[in-house]
C-alpha angles and dihedrals in degrees: 000000000000110000137181129217112256117247132196112272115244115237115250119231110255092219113139096182110143113243135187123263136188094240122065098229091168089073092058097092106117123042117244091205131019122186110187133191117292123209093226140011139060094291093062109135112212115159110000115193109165146358134214136177135224098222092199096057103018090234115155119226114202118190115217103197094185094057095034091233143115118229118202126211128180122243092277092051096256110150114248113169144311137236110228136312140201092278092058095248119147125356109341118229091186148297133254113287145080103271133087112309088009120118141191106199103337103210119164127043134188135171124220106227093205098059105002092244112162121227116202126185106227093201109190090037087056097227146094117243120204118211132183121245089268091052098257118147115257109162146318137217145179142059104229141158104241103325109213107184143008130202134176135217132169089265107030148028106221119205124181113216104202099193097049090036107230146115109237122207116211129178118234091267086065094249114147109240102174145330128225129197104237105158138077141065093289087074093040094253115124106179114359118196104177142342143214134207112217127206091273090052091250114151120232115195124193103225106200103194098040091050093228146102108244115208126204134175120240090276089053094252112152115255106169145302137240116221114227124198093219134037107283118223100174142011138192138165124225130212090270092058092252114149112225118200133182117203132198130187125088088337123043113207146156114224132187120202 
């Protein structure tokens, strides 16, 4: 497994000055669509951990870490199909374990727009696995302490390391470039579960206990927050500036703002 030497995290400026952004997050108050847990059927949502988008089709990929499967919805949140589960139904993405295509609490998911590779945080195995579009193993990297989420940009691969806590920035050769402290009450985030980088490089963090999406600019200055009725686990933004959130507590749901 390719690894990188750890480096000392850089402190984040504790500057909560409000700054302008290209997306009007203040208008994202009420969800446009809400898909809640069903008692039966393929679209049942049990233990949602992360969400990713296919920007070409608008399809929504929701990772269910309990069932070891990915459930796919279209852009209007209609259920389409799933990849695998613990019972062996559908197309398997892996089983519990430490080898290739084996997972121990897969948590974060991201899709590489250039080749449709799928990046999955294999949390308890402390690594990121990279799969092809048809869920074949390609590679893996990292030596983390419970990685919780992964996101991609043209320049970086971002990985949140929940137990450190940090966000690590890798290049696309999987070389660690730097780490930034991004979590904690000093930045008004109580219990972050996942994050998203929008087209302006603003950072959206799903803050579980505060029931909100906290939004920061690239220097981690606070911009705003979106109140959520349930406990958010994951957040992303689509090409139409819609904020997509998955929530997990007593009620599992997929919401679009």
